[in-house]
C-alpha positions in Angstrom: -98.1 109.3 140.5 -101.1 111.0 142.2 -101.3 114.3 144.0 -100.6 112.6 147.4 -97.4 110.9 146.3 -94.1 112.5 147.2 -92.8 114.4 144.3 -89.4 116.1 144.2 -90.3 119.4 142.6 -88.4 122.6 141.6 -87.5 125.0 144.4 -88.6 128.6 144.5 -89.8 130.9 147.3 -88.5 130.7 150.9 -92.1 130.6 152.1 -92.4 127.1 150.6 -89.4 126.0 152.6 -90.9 127.5 155.8 -94.2 125.6 155.2 -92.4 122.3 154.7 -90.4 122.9 157.9 -93.7 123.5 159.8 -95.1 120.3 158.2 -92.2 118.2 159.3 -93.4 117.8 162.9 -96.8 116.5 161.7 -95.2 114.1 159.3 -93.2 112.6 162.1 -96.1 112.6 164.6 -99.5 112.3 162.8 -101.5 113.3 165.9 -100.0 116.7 166.2 -102.3 118.6 163.8 -103.3 121.0 166.6 -99.6 121.7 167.4 -98.9 122.4 163.7 -101.8 124.8 163.5 -100.8 126.6 166.7 -97.4 127.3 165.2 -99.1 129.8 162.9 -100.0 131.9 166.0 -96.3 132.6 166.9 -96.0 135.9 164.8 -99.1 137.2 166.6 -98.1 136.5 170.3 -99.3 139.9 171.5 -102.7 139.6 169.9 -103.0 136.0 171.2 -102.0 137.1 174.7 -104.7 139.9 174.4 -107.4 137.4 173.4 -106.4 135.0 176.2 -106.7 138.0 178.6 -110.1 138.8 177.2 -111.0 135.1 177.6 -109.9 135.3 181.2 -112.1 138.3 181.8 -114.9 136.3 180.2 -114.4 133.6 182.8 -114.4 136.2 185.6 -117.6 137.9 184.3 -119.2 134.5 183.9 -118.5 133.8 187.6 -119.9 137.1 188.7 -123.0 137.2 186.6 -125.2 134.9 188.7 -124.4 136.6 192.0 -126.8 139.6 191.7 -129.6 137.1 191.1 -128.6 135.2 194.3 -128.5 138.4 196.3 -132.0 139.4 194.9 -133.5 136.0 195.8 -131.8 135.3 199.1 -131.5 138.8 200.5 -133.8 141.4 198.9 -136.8 139.2 198.2 -136.3 137.5 201.6 -136.8 140.9 203.3 -133.3 141.3 204.6 -132.1 144.9 205.0 -128.4 144.3 204.8 -126.6 143.7 201.5 -122.9 142.7 200.9 -120.7 145.7 200.2 -123.7 148.2 200.8 -124.8 147.5 204.4 -128.3 148.5 205.5 -130.6 149.5 202.6 -134.3 149.6 202.0 -136.0 146.8 200.0 -136.5 149.2 197.1 -132.9 150.3 197.2 -131.7 146.7 197.4 -133.9 145.8 194.4 -132.5 148.7 192.4 -128.9 147.9 193.3 -129.3 144.2 192.5 -130.9 144.9 189.1 -128.2 147.5 188.3 -125.4 145.1 189.1 -127.2 142.4 187.0 -127.5 144.8 184.1 -123.9 146.1 184.3 -122.3 142.7 184.5 -124.3 141.4 181.5 -123.5 144.5 179.4 -119.8 144.2 180.3 -120.0 140.6 179.3 -121.5 141.5 175.9 -118.9 144.2 175.3 -116.2 141.7 176.2 -117.7 139.1 173.9 -117.7 141.7 171.0 -114.0 142.5 171.6 -113.3 138.7 171.8 -115.0 138.2 168.4 -113.2 141.0 166.8 -109.8 139.7 168.0 -110.7 136.1 167.1 -111.7 137.1 163.5 -108.7 139.3 163.0 -106.2 136.7 164.2 -108.0 134.0 162.2 -107.9 136.0 159.0 -104.2 136.7 159.4 -103.1 133.1 160.0 -105.3 132.0 157.1 -103.5 134.6 154.9 -100.2 133.3 156.1 -101.0 129.7 155.2 -102.4 130.7 151.9 -99.2 132.5 151.0 -97.2 129.4 152.0 -99.5 127.1 150.0 -99.4 129.4 147.0 -95.6 129.6 147.1 -95.2 125.8 147.7 -97.6 124.9 144.9 -95.8 127.2 142.5 -92.6 125.5 143.3 -93.9 122.1 142.3 -93.3 120.8 138.8 -95.5 120.8 135.7 -95.8 117.1 136.1 -97.4 117.5 139.6 -99.9 120.2 138.4 -100.9 118.2 135.2 -101.7 115.2 137.3 -103.4 117.1 140.1 -105.6 119.5 138.2 -106.3 123.2 138.7 -109.5 122.9 140.6 -108.0 120.9 143.4 -105.2 123.5 143.7 -107.7 126.3 143.9 -109.7 124.4 146.5 -106.6 124.0 148.6 -105.8 127.7 148.6 -109.3 129.1 148.9 -110.9 126.5 151.2 -108.4 124.2 152.9 -106.3 127.1 154.2 -109.1 127.9 156.7 -108.0 124.8 158.6 -105.6 126.8 160.8 -108.4 129.2 161.8 -110.7 126.3 162.6 -108.2 124.4 164.7 -106.9 127.5 166.6 -109.5 130.3 166.9 -112.5 128.1 166.6 -110.9 125.2 168.5 -108.0 126.1 170.8 -109.4 129.4 172.1 -112.9 128.0 173.0 -111.1 125.0 174.6 -109.0 127.3 176.8 -112.0 129.4 177.8 -114.1 126.3 178.6 -111.3 124.7 180.5 -110.6 127.8 182.5 -114.3 128.2 183.2 -114.5 124.5 184.3 -111.6 125.0 186.8 -112.9 128.3 188.2 -116.5 126.9 188.4 -115.3 123.8 190.2 -113.3 125.8 192.8 -116.2 128.1 193.6 -118.7 125.2 193.6 -116.4 123.2 195.8 -116.3 126.0 198.3 -120.1 126.3 198.2 -120.9 122.5 198.2 -118.4 119.8 197.3 -121.0 117.2 196.5 -122.6 119.5 193.8 -119.1 120.2 192.4 -118.5 116.5 192.0 -121.9 116.0 190.3 -121.0 118.8 187.9 -117.8 117.2 186.7 -119.1 113.6 186.8 -120.2 113.8 183.2 -116.7 114.9 181.9 -115.5 111.3 181.3 -118.7 110.7 179.4 -118.1 113.7 177.2 -114.5 112.5 176.5 -115.9 109.0 175.6 -118.4 110.5 173.1 -115.7 112.6 171.5 -113.4 109.6 171.3 -116.0 107.5 169.6 -117.1 110.1 167.0 -113.8 112.0 166.3 -112.1 109.9 163.7 -115.3 108.9 162.0 -116.3 112.6 161.6 -112.8 113.5 160.3 -113.0 110.8 157.7 -116.5 111.9 156.6 -115.3 115.5 156.4 -112.3 114.5 154.3 -114.5 112.6 151.9 -116.8 115.7 151.5 -113.8 117.9 150.7 -112.4 115.4 148.2 -115.8 115.3 146.4 -116.1 119.1 146.5 -112.6 119.5 145.1 -113.4 117.1 142.2 -116.6 119.2 141.5 -114.5 122.4 141.4 -112.0 120.8 139.0 -114.9 119.7 136.8 -116.4 123.2 136.7 -113.0 124.8 136.0 -112.4 122.3 133.2 -115.8 122.8 131.5 -115.6 126.6 131.5 -112.0 126.6 130.4 -113.1 124.5 127.4 -116.5 126.4 126.8 -115.7 126.9 123.1 -115.4 123.2 122.6 -118.5 122.5 124.6 -120.5 124.9 122.5 -119.0 123.9 119.2 -120.1 120.3 119.7 -123.4 121.2 121.4 -122.6 119.4 124.6 -124.2 121.8 127.1 -126.9 119.2 128.1 -124.3 116.4 128.3 -122.1 118.5 130.6 -125.1 119.6 132.7 -125.9 115.9 133.2 -122.3 115.2 134.2 -122.4 118.2 136.6 -125.6 116.9 138.1 -123.8 113.6 138.9 -121.1 115.6 140.6 -123.6 117.6 142.6 -125.4 114.3 143.7 -122.1 113.0 145.0 -121.6 116.1 147.0 -125.1 115.9 148.4 -124.7 112.3 149.3 -121.4 112.9 151.1 -122.8 115.9 152.9 -125.9 113.9 154.0 -123.6 111.2 155.5 -121.5 113.8 157.3 -124.6 115.6 158.6 -126.1 112.3 159.9 -122.9 111.6 161.9 -122.8 115.2 163.2 -126.5 115.0 164.3 -125.9 111.8 166.3 -122.9 113.4 167.9 -124.7 116.6 168.8 -127.6 114.6 170.3 -125.1 112.5 172.4 -123.2 115.6 173.6 -126.4 117.4 174.5 -127.8 114.3 176.3 -124.7 114.1 178.4 -124.6 117.8 179.3 -128.3 117.8 180.1 -127.8 114.8 182.3 -125.1 116.7 184.2 -127.4 119.7 184.7 -130.2 117.4 185.8 -128.0 115.7 188.4 -127.0 119.1 189.8 -130.6 120.3 189.8 -131.8 117.1 191.5 -129.2 116.9 194.3 -129.2 120.7 194.7 -133.0 120.7 194.9 -132.9 118.1 197.7 -130.5 120.2 199.6 -132.7 123.2 199.3 -135.7 121.2 200.5 -133.6 120.0 203.4 -132.6 123.5 204.3 -128.9 122.9 203.6 -128.7 125.3 200.6 -130.5 128.4 199.6 -132.5 128.9 196.4 -130.0 131.6 195.3 -127.0 129.3 195.9 -128.7 126.6 193.7 -129.3 129.2 191.0 -125.6 130.1 191.1 -124.6 126.4 190.9 -126.9 125.9 187.9 -125.5 129.0 186.2 -121.9 127.7 186.7 -122.8 124.3 185.4 -124.4 126.0 182.3 -121.4 128.2 181.8 -119.3 125.1 181.3 -121.8 122.9 179.5 -122.9 125.7 177.1 -119.5 126.1 175.4 -119.1 122.4 175.2 -122.6 122.1 173.6 -121.7 125.0 171.3 -118.5 123.2 170.3 -120.6 120.2 169.4 -122.8 122.2 167.2 -119.8 123.6 165.3 -118.1 120.2 165.2 -118.6 120.2 161.4 -116.3 123.1 161.1 -113.7 121.7 163.5 -113.7 118.3 161.9 -113.7 119.9 158.5 -110.6 121.8 159.6 -108.9 118.6 160.7 -109.7 117.0 157.3 -108.4 120.1 155.5 -105.3 120.1 157.7 -104.6 116.5 156.6 -104.9 117.5 152.9 -102.7 120.5 153.4 -100.0 118.4 155.1 -100.0 115.9 152.2 -99.5 118.8 149.8 -96.6 120.2 151.9 -95.2 116.6 151.8 -94.7 117.0 148.0 -91.1 118.2 147.7 -89.7 120.2 144.7 -88.3 117.9 142.0 -85.9 120.5 140.8 -83.8 121.8 143.6 -80.6 123.9 143.8 -77.6 121.8 144.5 -75.7 122.8 147.7 -72.8 124.1 145.6 -75.0 125.9 143.1 -74.4 129.6 142.4 -76.1 132.3 140.4 -75.4 131.8 136.7 -73.3 134.5 135.1 -74.7 136.3 132.0 -75.0 133.5 129.4 -73.4 133.6 126.0 -75.8 130.8 124.7 -73.8 127.7 124.0 -76.0 124.7 124.8 -74.7 121.1 125.0 -76.7 117.9 125.6 -74.4 115.1 126.5 -75.9 111.6 126.2 -79.2 112.8 127.8 -82.0 110.4 128.5 -85.3 111.1 130.3 -88.7 109.5 131.0 -91.7 110.6 133.0 -91.8 107.0 134.1 -88.7 104.9 134.5 -90.1 102.1 132.3 -91.1 104.5 129.5 -88.2 106.6 128.2 -89.2 109.7 126.2 -85.6 110.8 125.3 -82.8 108.4 124.7 -79.1 109.3 124.3 -79.6 112.8 123.0 -76.4 114.5 122.1 -75.8 117.8 120.2 -74.3 121.3 120.5 -76.0 124.6 119.8 -73.5 127.5 119.4 -74.2 131.0 120.6 -76.6 132.8 118.3 -77.6 129.6 116.4 -81.2 128.7 115.6 -81.9 125.0 116.2 -85.2 123.6 114.9 -86.7 120.4 116.4 -89.1 118.5 114.2 -90.7 115.1 114.3 -94.0 113.3 114.5 -96.4 113.9 117.4 -95.0 112.2 120.6 -91.4 112.2 119.3 -90.2 114.1 122.4 -89.8 117.6 121.0 -91.4 119.6 123.9 -89.7 117.3 126.4 -86.3 118.1 124.8 -86.7 121.8 125.4 -88.2 121.2 128.9 -84.9 119.5 129.8 -82.9 122.5 128.4 -85.0 124.9 130.6 -84.7 122.5 133.5 -88.3 121.9 134.0 -87.1 118.3 134.4 -83.7 116.9 135.1 -82.5 114.1 132.8 -82.4 110.6 134.3 -78.9 110.3 132.8 -76.5 112.5 131.0 -75.9 116.2 131.4 -77.1 119.5 130.0 -74.5 122.3 129.9 -74.8 126.0 129.1 -71.5 127.8 128.3 -69.7 124.7 129.5 -71.3 124.6 132.9 -73.8 121.9 134.0 -77.2 123.3 134.7 -77.0 121.8 138.2 -74.1 124.1 139.0 -76.4 127.2 138.7 -79.4 128.1 140.7 -82.8 127.5 139.0 -83.9 131.1 139.3 -80.8 132.5 137.7 -81.1 130.2 134.8 -84.8 130.8 134.2 -84.2 134.6 134.3 -82.1 134.2 131.1 -84.6 132.2 129.1 -87.6 133.5 127.2 -90.4 131.3 125.9 -93.1 131.8 123.3 -95.8 129.1 123.3 -98.1 127.9 120.6 -101.1 129.1 122.6 -99.9 132.3 124.2 -101.0 132.6 127.8 -102.0 136.2 128.8 -103.0 137.5 132.2 -106.2 139.3 133.0 -104.5 142.7 133.5 -103.7 145.4 130.9 -101.8 145.0 127.7 -98.8 146.8 129.2 -98.9 144.6 132.3 -98.8 141.5 130.1 -95.8 142.8 128.1 -94.0 144.0 131.3 -94.4 140.4 132.7 -91.2 139.7 130.8 -89.3 142.2 132.9 -91.2 143.8 135.8 -88.9 146.9 136.2 -89.3 147.9 132.5 -90.4 151.5 131.8 -93.4 152.4 129.6 -91.0 153.4 126.9 -89.3 150.0 126.9 -92.7 148.3 126.9 -93.7 150.3 123.8 -90.4 149.6 122.1 -90.8 145.9 122.6 -94.4 146.1 121.2 -93.1 148.0 118.1 -90.4 145.3 117.5 -93.1 142.7 117.8 -95.3 144.5 115.2 -97.9 144.9 118.0 -97.9 148.6 118.6 -100.4 149.5 115.9 -103.2 147.2 116.9 -102.5 148.0 120.6 -103.0 151.7 119.9 -106.3 150.9 118.2 -107.7 149.3 121.4 -110.1 151.3 123.5 -107.5 152.4 126.1 -104.4 151.5 124.2 -101.8 149.9 126.4 -104.1 150.4 129.4 -106.8 148.2 127.9 -107.7 145.3 130.2 -107.7 142.0 128.4 -109.8 139.8 130.6 -109.1 136.2 131.2 -106.5 134.8 128.7 -106.9 137.9 126.5 -109.8 136.4 124.6 -110.8 139.8 123.1 -107.7 139.6 121.0 -107.3 137.5 117.9 -104.8 134.6 117.9 -102.2 136.5 116.0 -102.6 139.6 118.2 -102.2 137.5 121.4 -99.1 135.9 119.9 -97.5 139.3 119.1 -98.1 140.4 122.7 -96.4 137.2 123.8 -93.5 137.9 121.5 -93.2 141.5 122.8 -93.0 140.0 126.3 -90.2 137.8 125.2 -88.4 140.7 123.5 -88.6 142.8 126.6 -87.0 139.9 128.7 -84.0 140.2 126.4 -82.8 136.7 127.3 -79.9 135.0 125.6 -81.8 131.7 125.3 -85.1 131.6 123.4 -87.6 128.7 123.2 -90.3 128.9 120.5 -92.8 126.1 121.0 -94.8 125.9 117.7 -95.5 129.7 117.8 -97.3 129.8 114.4 -99.0 126.4 114.0 -102.4 127.7 115.2 -102.4 130.7 112.9 -103.6 131.3 109.3 -101.1 132.2 106.6 -101.7 135.9 106.8 -101.3 136.0 110.6 -98.2 133.8 110.3 -96.6 136.3 108.0 -96.9 139.1 110.6 -95.7 136.8 113.3 -92.7 135.6 111.3 -91.5 139.1 110.9 -91.7 139.6 114.7 -90.0 136.3 115.3 -87.1 137.2 113.1 -86.6 140.3 115.2 -86.8 138.2 118.4 -84.3 135.6 117.3 -81.5 138.0 116.5 -78.3 137.3 118.4 -80.0 134.7 120.5 -79.6 130.9 120.8 -83.0 129.8 119.7 -84.8 126.4 119.8 -87.8 126.2 117.6 -90.4 123.4 117.8 -92.6 123.3 114.7 -94.9 121.2 112.7 -94.9 123.7 109.9 -91.5 123.3 108.3 -91.9 126.7 106.7 -90.9 128.2 110.1 -87.7 126.2 110.4 -86.1 126.2 106.9 -83.8 129.0 107.8 -82.5 127.3 111.0 -78.8 126.7 111.3 -79.5 123.2 112.5 -82.6 121.0 112.2 -82.8 118.0 114.7 -85.2 115.3 113.5 -86.6 113.3 116.4 -88.2 109.8 116.1 -89.2 107.9 119.2 -87.0 110.0 121.5 -83.9 109.6 119.5 -82.1 112.0 117.0 -82.3 110.4 113.6 -81.1 113.4 111.7 -79.2 116.6 112.1 -78.2 119.3 109.6 -79.7 122.1 107.6 -82.8 121.7 105.4 -80.9 120.5 102.3 -78.7 118.0 104.3 -81.7 116.4 106.0 -83.6 116.2 102.7 -80.7 114.2 101.3 -80.0 111.9 104.2 -83.1 111.5 106.5 -86.1 109.6 105.1 -88.4 110.8 108.0 -87.6 114.4 107.2 -88.4 113.9 103.5 -91.7 112.3 104.6 -92.5 115.3 106.9 -91.7 117.7 104.0 -94.1 115.8 101.7 -96.9 115.8 104.4 -96.6 119.5 105.3 -96.2 122.7 103.4 -92.6 123.9 103.2 
């Protein structure tokens, strides 16, 4: 399955539901990208009405701006002593009034343009922020399977870059289109009253403009989408390399990765070159058509001036009106890369919203009551692909407060087993029950809130130590955070940090040792105080001394909790109440350490391979 295939993922925030609802119209009608984008303007109706009003004033000022020039040419410079609205004036007064009107109209137009830009940027940033929130919420709701296949870089590119598509299609597309259309209508009406032949000449090129757009539109969208796909892969590559920088340096592969990155950059350059070539041809075509329209008006208007049927000032007004329409059309052609890039991004965003949560609350699901911790797997089978089962006919019961260890060779299905218990995945057959209730009868959020997880490689945030521990329960007090750290044997080394609990850890807490990071992770789980605990090989990456400290913290964490421990080091599971031995997705042994040693050959083999 790729990132574009429809996944059924786990449900979380309501913003994700809203985004999928907005996407539905597009999925039914693929040509409604603009309508989908315009839907994001609804919460800002007042601001949109204001900017449309400003755009209307822009049209009015555009109609008025050439008239002072006409008066100067046809009245003042022609030696006439009477001016419209002013009556009889001297030539000097007429010249002053005409220049003052010209200056005032142009200054007002510039102020209006500045207000328009401020409104346009403000609305654009707001709708981009809205789409980003919805994308972020929706992407979080999708399963681990989706994110593992898609890659972090592409997800980041979606949120940081593709989200600008709504601004590109609305504020950089819709608003200029409304302004140009309004100007076209107003210009046509005035020109028609002045000279209907010139009005027809001005609009004669509109069909040609439509034809040019029709020819280039789909081609440019495809080119833009190809560029974004290549750039997204490049971002994924950079993220992967720097996330694995220790491995790169350990093997001395800097030059090798630089060479690979160079290939990625060349792909981006090649894709950009192809897009730019298409855009250049499009711009030349648009400008040729608009220049032809201006030339036609100039030619036929000039003939009428020579024939005494039109004044020079009227011709200047006509040319100004034609330019006021063709200029925004020409500008839109120069920014076509942004508009077409927005269309390409919108397609990518729509495909993302088309991925539905795999794990969703059933219609009858209710919030889970406080759990006691009895876990039952009843004939559970699961596979990431239908033809390749990972778990087959798993059946066992964990009583409240028991510790259940899960051991087996690599690939036996250990992590998948606990992922089914935490409902990261739903079994393809069978049922998982907690306290006698099927997991499907409870909401996902209410179940996850009663599960704590400690991973082999503890994942820490870039905030402070206190913030990392408080992530287990966001409303915890400082005293509760400190108590959890003490129980996890982390308080002493935290106090020794430069700012103690206020020390910022940086990305993934790399300034701490592996054992220290693990103890912070255990403190976080302790603070959560959940009745179900998952320990996914929490000590396998540590040395014996660090493991001893962690083991003490784990014993505190496991008290009075139903605990599932995945471990390669059997020393961490010998005290478990039950040890499940997995082989090829099946349980081949169950019992305590001594019972499995007596009856399960694979368990004896594991004990011989690994230190007990």
